C-alpha positions in Angstrom: 100.4 13.8 147.0 99.4 16.5 149.2 97.2 18.5 148.1 98.1 22.4 148.8 95.7 25.5 148.5 96.6 28.0 145.7 97.0 30.5 148.5 99.2 28.5 150.2 101.5 27.5 147.3 101.9 31.4 146.4 102.6 32.3 150.2 105.6 29.9 149.7 106.6 31.1 146.8 106.4 34.7 148.1 108.3 33.6 151.0 110.9 32.1 149.3 111.6 34.9 147.5 112.1 37.3 150.4 114.4 34.8 151.7 116.4 34.6 148.4 116.5 38.6 148.4 117.4 38.6 152.4 120.3 36.3 151.3 121.4 38.5 148.4 120.9 41.6 150.5 123.4 40.0 153.1 126.0 38.8 150.4 125.7 42.8 149.0 127.0 44.1 152.7 130.5 45.4 152.4 130.3 45.8 148.8 130.6 48.8 147.4 127.4 49.5 145.2 127.7 49.3 141.0 125.4 52.1 141.1 122.9 54.2 143.2 119.6 52.5 143.4 117.4 55.9 143.6 118.4 58.2 141.0 117.0 61.5 141.2 115.3 61.4 137.6 114.0 57.9 137.8 111.1 56.6 139.4 111.5 54.9 142.8 110.4 51.4 141.7 112.3 51.2 138.6 114.7 47.7 138.0 118.0 47.9 139.4 119.5 47.1 136.0 117.6 49.9 134.3 119.2 52.3 137.1 122.2 50.8 136.7 122.1 51.3 133.0 120.7 55.0 133.1 123.6 55.9 135.7 126.3 54.6 133.0 124.7 56.7 129.9 124.5 59.9 132.3 128.2 59.1 133.7 129.3 58.8 129.9 127.4 62.2 128.8 129.0 63.9 131.8 132.7 62.5 130.7 131.6 63.6 126.8 131.0 67.1 128.0 133.9 67.6 129.8 136.1 66.6 127.0 134.1 68.9 124.7 134.7 71.9 127.6 138.2 70.7 127.6 138.5 70.9 123.9 137.0 74.4 123.4 138.9 75.7 125.9 142.1 74.1 124.4 140.9 76.1 121.1 140.4 79.1 122.8 143.9 79.7 124.4 145.7 78.2 121.3 143.6 80.7 119.6 144.6 83.6 121.8 148.6 82.9 121.9 148.2 82.6 117.9 146.6 86.1 118.1 149.4 87.3 120.7 152.2 86.3 118.5 151.1 87.6 115.0 150.4 91.0 117.1 153.6 91.5 118.3 155.9 93.9 116.1 157.8 92.6 113.3 161.0 94.1 114.3 161.5 92.2 117.3 161.7 89.3 115.0 165.3 90.0 114.1 168.6 91.7 114.6 170.9 93.5 112.0 174.3 93.6 112.2 174.4 97.6 112.7 172.5 97.1 115.8 174.5 94.1 117.1 177.7 96.2 116.6 176.6 99.2 118.1 174.1 98.5 120.8 172.0 101.3 122.5 172.8 100.1 126.1 174.0 97.6 128.1 170.4 95.8 128.0 170.6 96.1 124.0 174.2 94.5 124.4 172.9 91.3 126.7 169.8 91.1 124.3 171.7 90.8 121.3 174.0 87.9 123.2 170.7 86.1 124.3 169.4 86.4 120.6 172.6 85.0 118.8 172.6 81.8 121.3 169.0 81.8 120.4 170.1 81.5 116.6 172.8 79.1 117.4 170.5 77.0 119.5 167.6 76.6 116.6 170.5 76.1 113.6 171.9 73.3 115.6 168.6 72.3 116.6 167.3 72.2 113.0 170.9 70.2 111.8 169.8 67.7 114.3 166.3 67.1 112.8 168.0 66.9 109.1 170.6 64.5 110.3 167.7 62.1 112.2 165.6 62.4 108.7 168.5 62.1 106.4 168.4 65.3 105.0 171.5 67.1 103.4 173.1 69.3 106.6 173.3 72.5 107.2 176.8 72.6 108.6 179.4 69.3 109.9 180.5 70.1 113.2 182.0 67.8 115.2 179.5 65.8 117.8 181.8 66.4 120.3 182.7 70.4 120.1 180.7 72.8 122.2 180.7 76.2 120.9 180.6 79.1 123.6 178.9 82.4 123.3 182.3 83.7 122.3 182.8 81.7 119.7 179.5 82.2 118.4 180.0 85.8 117.9 183.4 85.1 116.6 182.1 83.1 113.7 179.1 85.6 113.0 181.4 88.7 112.7 184.1 86.5 110.3 181.0 86.1 108.5 180.1 89.5 107.9 183.8 90.8 107.4 184.3 88.0 104.7 181.0 89.1 103.0 181.6 92.8 103.5 178.1 93.1 105.1 176.2 95.8 105.2 174.6 96.8 108.6 171.0 96.2 107.5 172.1 92.3 107.3 170.1 89.9 109.0 172.7 88.5 111.9 171.1 85.1 112.0 171.8 84.8 107.9 175.4 85.8 108.8 175.5 82.8 111.8 174.2 80.1 109.6 177.3 81.1 106.5 179.6 81.5 109.2 178.9 78.1 110.3 178.9 76.6 106.8 182.5 78.5 106.4 183.9 77.2 109.5 182.6 73.7 109.4 181.9 72.9 105.9 180.6 69.4 104.9 182.2 67.3 102.3 180.8 67.0 99.0 179.2 63.7 98.0 182.2 61.8 95.5 185.0 64.2 97.1 187.0 61.9 99.2 
């Protein structure tokens, strides 16, 4: 057996470690590093695994902070929208029969027609939701029928005449009753 001094053995191990480190470095060339080697908050000679772990933790904290900021901003926007909606005057919510029949000018007439179209759309959407969830329908209009604005107005005005509605009656309620009169649903048990 060859006797090797302890210094030569240490030097050989050091040399092999250096060769291994160099080979590993050559294999890493061209790859995107998985983490920064020297982040600003970590000491310069920390092991790479610790640096990577710290970088992952910092990234998770940054993402969590961003989510929290986004959530806070969404809450603020929602609160502002709610405040704006609740501050709106209540008179703008509905149109009365008298103001529908006798608009102050052409703009109010156009607004009234748009409002009635919106009510019709809301009633039809409610009916579709009830149908999908198995509830009792408000009215049973044929699926292939499409109502025009003029037909909707005619149904509402006939409903007002049938009920001898006063000027303070809400147009939306008159339209609902008119749709129920015009497109009644069959009662269960009667065929």
